[in-house]
C-alpha positions, -999 to +999 in steps of 0.1 A: +647-312+442+634-322+408+597-324+401+580-349+377+545-343+364+531-370+342+498-383+327+493-414+305+471-412+275+467-441+251+446-423+225+475-419+200+510-436+198+527-403+207+547-392+237+556-356+247+584-348+271+594-314+285+624-308+306+622-274+322+649-256+342+644-227+366+667-204+347+661-178+320+670-144+307+669-127+341+700-147+350+720-134+320+749-110+329+737-077+316+767-073+293+760-108+278+722-107+274+710-136+253+733-161+270+705-183+284+689-186+250+723-193+234+730-222+258+696-237+251+700-235+213+735-249+215+722-282+230+711-295+196+744-286+180+764-316+192+769-339+221+794-366+230+795-390+201+773-369+177+781-337+159+753-312+149+745-329+116+744-363+132+720-351+159+696-338+133+698-371+115+691-390+147+661-368+155+647-374+120+654-412+122+635-414+155+605-395+140+608-369+167+604-331+169+629-314+192+631-278+203+640-254+231+626-222+243+637-196+268+617-171+288+625-147+316+628-172+344+626-206+327+641-227+299+623-257+284+636-285+261+607-303+245+605-334+224+575-352+208+579-386+193+563-420+184+560-444+212+582-470+196+611-445+197+611-441+234+644-458+241+663-439+214+648-406+223+655-411+261+692-418+253+695-389+229+677-364+253+699-374+282+731-370+262+720-336+247+712-322+282+741-336+301+770-340+276+768-312+251+801-305+234+795-267+227+817-268+197+834-235+192+827-234+154+790-242+160+789-214+186+803-190+160+777-200+135+749-196+160+761-162+170+761-151+134+727-166+129+714-148+160+727-115+148+709-121+115+677-129+133+680-097+154+683-077+122+654-095+106+632-089+136+633-052+127+610-060+099+582-069+124+566-037+136+546-056+162+578-071+176+594-037+178+564-022+196+563-050+221+601-048+228+600-011+232+570-013+256+587-039+279+620-018+278+602+012+291+575-004+313+600-026+331+630-003+330+655-013+356+635-044+364+644-080+355+612-084+335+626-059+310+655-083+301+661-089+264+656-127+260+673-127+226+700-103+236+714-075+214+741-076+187+768-062+211+759-086+239+758-116+216+792-108+203+806-108+238+795-144+246+824-169+245+824-207+248+836-205+284+804-185+293+782-211+277+800-240+295+799-223+328+762-213+325+752-249+315+772-265+344+756-242+370+720-244+359+714-276+340+712-298+370+689-324+384+677-304+414+670-274+391+649-295+367+612-301+363+600-329+340+567-332+322+557-365+305+524-372+287+512-397+261+512-433+252+532-449+280+523-470+310+531-458+344+561-480+348+575-468+314+569-432+325+589-438+357+617-454+337+619-425+313+619-399+341+646-418+360+668-421+329+666-384+320+670-371+355+698-395+364+718-382+334+720-348+350+744-338+377+732-329+412+736-292+417+712-268+434+680-250+424+686-217+408+673-189+429+651-163+413+645-132+434+623-109+414+613-076+432+578-062+426+578-039+395+566-003+398+539+012+376+550+042+356+544+078+368+521+097+345+515+090+308+546+084+288+551+076+251+579+058+232+578+061+194+599+037+174+607+058+143+606+037+112+604+051+076+576+047+052+550+032+076+515+033+063+503+015+095+510+023+131+515-005+156+502+006+190+506-009+224+494+006+257+507-009+289+506-007+327+508-033+355+481-059+361+479-085+388+497-115+402+479-149+403+480-149+440+462-115+443+426-119+455+412-099+426+433-117+399+404-137+384+380-108+388+403-087+366+405-116+340+367-115+338+366-077+335+393-077+309+375-103+288+347-078+285+371-050+276+393-067+250+394-105+254+369-117+227+359-108+192+328-091+205+347-071+232+344-033+235+377-027+219+369-048+188+334-033+185+345+003+188+377+002+168+370-024+142+333-029+138+321+007+142+350+026+127+371+001+107+403+016+120+421-017+127+416-053+116+422-064+152+422-050+187+427-067+220+438-064+256+454-091+278+469-098+312+503-113+315+512-139+341+546-142+358+563-148+391+555-112+400+530-087+386+531-087+349+518-062+323+483-053+312+485-044+275+461-031+248+469-035+211+457-024+177+472-014+144+454+015+126+465+032+094+489+061+100+461+086+090+438+072+118+465+066+144+460+098+165+422+094+166+424+057+174+449+063+202+426+090+217+397+066+215+416+038+232+424+060+261+388+071+264+376+034+263+402+025+289+391+052+313+354+045+308+359+008+314+380+015+345+357+042+360+323+030+350+328-008+350+310-035+331+273-044+329+256-075+342+249-086+306+286-083+297+295-102+328+271-131+321+283-134+285+320-134+294+316-159+322+299-182+298+326-176+272+354-184+296+336-215+308+331-229+272+365-219+258+384-234+288+377-269+274+404-262+248+429-255+275+426-290+290+416-313+261+448-332+259+471-348+284+500-327+270+481-295+278+472-307+313+508-316+321+518-282+307+495-265+332+513-284+360+547-273+348+534-237+346+522-238+382+556-251+394+577-227+373+557-196+381+549-205+417+512-204+410+487-217+437+483-254+436+446-251+427+451-223+402+439-243+372+416-269+389+395-241+405+398-216+377+362-220+364+348-221+399+364-188+406+353-173+373+317-183+380+319-167+415+330-133+403+303-107+408+298-075+388+309-054+417+341-075+421+350-072+384+345-035+385+365-031+417+394-051+403+396-028+372+395+003+394+421-010+418+446-024+393+443-003+361+455+033+363+447+052+330+471+080+342+500+057+347+508+043+313+535+036+287+523+040+251+545+022+225+540+031+189+559+021+157+555+046+128+572+073+109+577+099+136+579+129+112+544+120+099+525+108+130+545+120+160+529+154+164+494+140+161+501+111+185+514+135+212+484+158+208+461+128+212+473+120+248+461+144+275+486+150+303+516+134+284+547+139+305+574+123+284+581+112+248+610+089+239+619+085+202+640+054+193+654+045+159+639+012+146+673-004+147+680+005+183+699-019+205 
């Protein structure tokens, strides 16, 4: 059954529409990874009555911005436009979603473009570190799926795969619709009805995601890239799920550790030692437990010392906890900064879609600040001790292995495994 989340706001003559489908990279056949993203990107490349160039012209004429994004378990097609274009956009959006032509020549162009993008992504050390971390931390688990695919899997995708995937998953009962902006309630209802009625019936796509397992011991993956003067470093383990009782307590504890510009990581790594321009830690949110990650990017000469310090800081935070003064500051910071999460109708509708797509509790957002304020120091410390295991980590680093590898290994006590990958690995 489709879900519609809407909020009218007459402040600006703009409307934002998001059509989300409960399907993503975890539904790709392993040998054709990247298929979900390929289908979403093909939607703009032609529909019944309009070829790719005509679609682009139509979007421009309507004064609209149109895009699509694909995650592990969801796909969103989003469009923002001037209120006066509502009829034209509604018609175009319905046709793109329900009547794409999936032209074979356009598919070939997109496959070649995607290959070029994969090659270009190797220039981003941060991207390489993140991809290698997820590959190792979620090895054998759906959360380790490559959303963009690899060059071999992209080459295997044929038009029949795209058509079949679209027909199975782009259905009315698998859709969620978010609408916000300068429309009256009756106009919102008409828009929702028009978009959803254009889609075939179908059934919701099932997403059975087993709980991931934390790594055993401390393990390292080095992405070997020549001539690196800087070393991108990520450290990861598992965090919490939003339905865990200590989820918000861990958010508060992590804010102390690496969630603000005055956090421990920033102070120790940037302010005191000048080893990295930035340093941070964050908790992911998904339909099951996601990763807890730490990041910084020191110079190659400082990489080993910086890595050793990060591990010391992590262990100290986990074992000794946070102070009452740190707790008070971070609760105040979260309370004040949350205003920027809900200051527009578009953001509030986005939160509703997030709750529906990720199976979050109904009151996850509405009671977030209340739960933050209720966290005690003991609860924040207990959450860190219960969820963060400094001896069960994957460390992902991008650097020139011949220059930094030996020092990085020596900086990690009780290291049980090192994996070295070429930077152009697939």
